[in-house]
C-alpha positions as CSV (number, residue, x, y, z in Angstrom):
1,M,22.0,-15.8,-11.7
2,S,25.1,-12.9,-11.4
3,N,24.3,-9.5,-12.7
4,P,27.4,-7.5,-14.2
5,S,25.7,-4.4,-13.2
6,G,24.8,-5.1,-9.6
7,R,22.0,-6.3,-7.9
8,T,19.6,-9.4,-9.6
9,V,16.0,-7.2,-9.8
10,T,13.3,-9.6,-9.8
11,A,9.4,-9.5,-9.6
12,N,6.8,-11.9,-8.8
13,L,3.1,-11.8,-9.6
14,S,0.2,-14.6,-10.3
15,L,-1.6,-14.5,-13.4
16,T,-4.7,-16.2,-14.8
17,L,-4.8,-17.9,-18.1
18,D,-5.7,-14.9,-19.7
19,G,-2.8,-12.9,-18.5
20,R,-4.7,-10.9,-15.6
21,Y,-3.7,-10.1,-12.0
22,N,-7.4,-9.6,-10.8
23,G,-10.6,-10.7,-11.6
24,P,-13.0,-8.4,-13.7
25,G,-14.3,-7.0,-9.7
26,G,-10.9,-4.8,-9.8
27,P,-8.1,-4.6,-7.8
28,S,-9.4,-6.6,-4.7
29,D,-11.3,-9.3,-6.9
30,F,-8.9,-12.5,-6.1
31,G,-11.9,-15.3,-6.6
32,P,-10.3,-16.7,-9.5
33,F,-6.9,-17.0,-7.6
34,A,-8.0,-18.1,-4.0
35,P,-8.3,-22.2,-4.8
36,Y,-4.5,-22.3,-5.5
37,V,-2.3,-20.0,-3.5
38,T,-2.1,-22.2,-0.8
39,S,-1.1,-25.3,-2.9
40,E,2.2,-26.9,-2.2
41,V,3.9,-25.8,-5.6
42,A,2.4,-22.0,-4.8
43,R,3.9,-22.0,-1.1
44,N,7.5,-23.6,-2.4
45,H,7.2,-20.9,-5.2
46,M,7.2,-18.5,-2.4
47,T,9.6,-19.6,-0.2
48,R,11.9,-19.1,-3.7
49,I,11.0,-15.7,-4.4
50,W,12.1,-14.4,-1.2
51,E,15.2,-16.7,-0.3
52,S,17.9,-14.2,-1.9
53,A,16.1,-11.2,-1.5
54,T,17.3,-8.5,0.8
55,T,14.9,-5.6,-0.6
56,A,11.5,-5.7,-1.0
57,L,9.7,-2.8,-3.0
58,L,5.9,-2.5,-2.8
59,G,3.0,-0.4,-4.0
60,R,1.1,1.0,-0.6
61,I,-2.0,-0.5,-1.5
62,N,-0.4,-3.9,-1.5
63,A,1.9,-2.7,1.6
64,E,-1.0,-1.9,3.6
65,G,-2.5,-5.1,3.0
66,F,0.6,-7.8,3.4
67,M,1.6,-5.6,6.8
68,G,-2.0,-6.4,7.7
69,Y,-1.9,-9.7,7.4
70,W,1.6,-11.2,7.3
71,P,2.8,-9.8,10.5
72,S,0.5,-12.3,12.7
73,V,1.3,-15.5,10.6
74,A,5.1,-14.5,11.4
75,V,4.6,-15.4,15.1
76,D,1.9,-18.0,14.7
77,Q,3.3,-21.2,15.7
78,N,0.3,-23.1,13.9
79,A,1.0,-21.6,10.5
80,D,2.3,-23.7,7.7
81,P,6.4,-23.1,8.1
82,R,6.6,-21.7,4.5
83,D,4.2,-19.1,5.3
84,R,5.7,-18.3,8.3
85,G,9.4,-18.1,6.7
86,Y,7.6,-15.5,4.0
87,A,6.0,-13.7,7.0
88,K,9.3,-13.2,9.1
89,W,11.5,-12.1,5.5
90,L,8.7,-9.5,5.0
91,V,8.2,-8.3,8.5
92,D,12.4,-7.9,8.8
93,T,13.6,-7.1,5.4
94,E,14.1,-3.6,3.9
95,K,11.2,-2.6,2.5
96,V,10.8,0.5,-0.2
97,V,7.1,1.6,-0.3
98,F,5.8,3.6,-3.2
99,S,3.2,6.4,-2.1
100,T,2.1,9.6,-3.4
101,T,0.3,10.2,-0.3
102,L,2.1,8.8,2.7
103,T,5.1,10.2,4.1
104,Q,5.5,8.2,7.1
105,A,6.0,4.7,6.9
106,P,3.6,2.8,10.1
107,W,5.6,-0.4,9.6
108,E,9.7,-0.9,10.9
109,H,12.4,-1.2,8.0
110,T,10.6,0.8,5.6
111,R,11.1,4.0,4.0
112,M,8.2,5.9,1.8
113,V,9.3,7.2,-1.4
114,N,7.4,9.1,-4.1
115,A,9.3,9.1,-7.2
116,P,9.8,7.0,-10.3
117,A,10.0,2.6,-9.9
118,T,12.8,2.6,-12.8
119,D,15.1,5.8,-10.7
120,V,14.3,4.1,-7.7
121,V,15.5,0.5,-8.8
122,T,18.6,2.0,-10.6
123,D,19.6,3.6,-7.4
124,L,19.7,0.3,-5.5
125,K,21.0,-1.7,-7.8
126,S,24.1,0.2,-7.1
127,T,23.9,-0.3,-3.3
128,G,23.8,-3.2,-1.0
129,E,24.0,-6.7,-2.1
130,G,21.2,-9.2,-2.7
131,D,18.3,-9.5,-5.0
132,I,15.5,-6.3,-4.9
133,L,12.1,-8.3,-4.9
134,V,9.2,-5.9,-6.6
135,N,6.3,-8.2,-4.4
136,S,3.5,-9.0,-6.4
137,S,3.0,-5.0,-7.2
138,A,1.8,-4.7,-10.9
139,S,1.9,-0.9,-10.8
140,L,5.9,-1.1,-10.1
141,I,5.9,-4.2,-12.3
142,K,4.9,-2.6,-15.3
143,P,7.4,0.6,-15.7
144,L,10.3,-1.7,-15.0
145,L,9.1,-3.9,-17.9
146,A,8.9,-1.3,-20.1
147,A,12.4,0.1,-19.1
148,D,13.7,-3.5,-19.3
149,L,15.0,-3.3,-15.9
150,L,13.6,-6.6,-14.5
151,D,16.3,-9.6,-14.6
152,R,13.7,-12.4,-13.2
153,L,10.0,-12.9,-13.4
154,Y,8.2,-15.3,-10.7
155,L,4.8,-16.2,-12.3
156,M,2.2,-18.1,-11.0
157,I,-0.2,-19.4,-13.7
158,F,-3.6,-20.2,-12.3
159,P,-5.8,-22.4,-14.9
160,E,-8.5,-20.2,-15.1
161,I,-9.7,-17.4,-17.7
162,A,-11.3,-14.2,-15.5
163,G,-12.6,-12.7,-18.7
164,G,-11.9,-9.3,-17.2
165,G,-9.3,-7.5,-14.7
166,Q,-6.1,-6.1,-15.0
167,R,-3.2,-7.5,-17.5
168,L,0.3,-7.2,-16.7
169,F,1.8,-7.5,-20.3
170,D,0.5,-4.2,-21.8
171,D,0.9,-3.6,-25.4
172,G,4.0,-1.2,-26.2
173,L,6.1,-3.2,-24.3
174,P,9.7,-3.6,-25.4
175,A,10.6,-6.9,-27.5
176,T,12.8,-9.3,-24.6
177,K,13.7,-12.6,-24.8
178,W,13.3,-14.7,-21.2
179,K,14.9,-18.2,-20.3
180,L,12.7,-20.7,-18.6
181,T,15.0,-21.6,-15.2
182,H,12.2,-23.5,-13.1
183,Q,8.8,-25.2,-13.7
184,Q,6.9,-27.2,-11.7
185,T,2.8,-28.0,-11.9
186,G,0.4,-28.8,-9.1
187,E,-2.1,-31.3,-8.9
188,L,-4.9,-28.4,-9.7
189,G,-3.2,-27.4,-12.9
190,E,-1.1,-24.4,-11.3
191,M,2.0,-23.8,-13.0
192,A,5.2,-22.0,-11.1
193,M,7.5,-20.7,-13.3
194,V,10.7,-18.5,-12.9
195,Y,12.3,-16.9,-16.3
196,D,15.3,-14.9,-16.3
197,R,16.0,-12.0,-18.7
198,A,18.3,-13.2,-21.2
199,R,20.4,-10.3,-22.1
């Protein structure tokens, strides 16, 4: 998808049927997600997400979790090649991590920012090439949705109702129209979907 105003801004997130990105136990409750994240459809979807992205945007908590896990996968000969591909990309790509507390980046190819996501994305769009991926960080995706700065949504929908937890689509978002450009359903009923913003 070509974007006349510069780079394409994409975001990925996994959601339950009732629209939650974590379970009722809070931000670290991924119980409803566990059975699905290593499925064929989910792994192929993960590859789709990063292939055209050259910058990753992450919240600090996600960054700490991701960078604590993925670098070892990048060098694990026995890991699924799709997992290794994503892990290598994450280690090597330009990362922008949002934090109000950390000023020094503990990872390579990373800069820390303490600024609104909307400002940072607007700046990034005017420089460089490749997609800007808001990597599974709802705290960044929400303000970008509110400002209508996202061009593509990569969503995994898992066939469970969590009954609690945080929702991605809060009331009060601007009304926007999206085009379904890819859809695949897995054996467990999980669905990978790509939506492009219809402007």
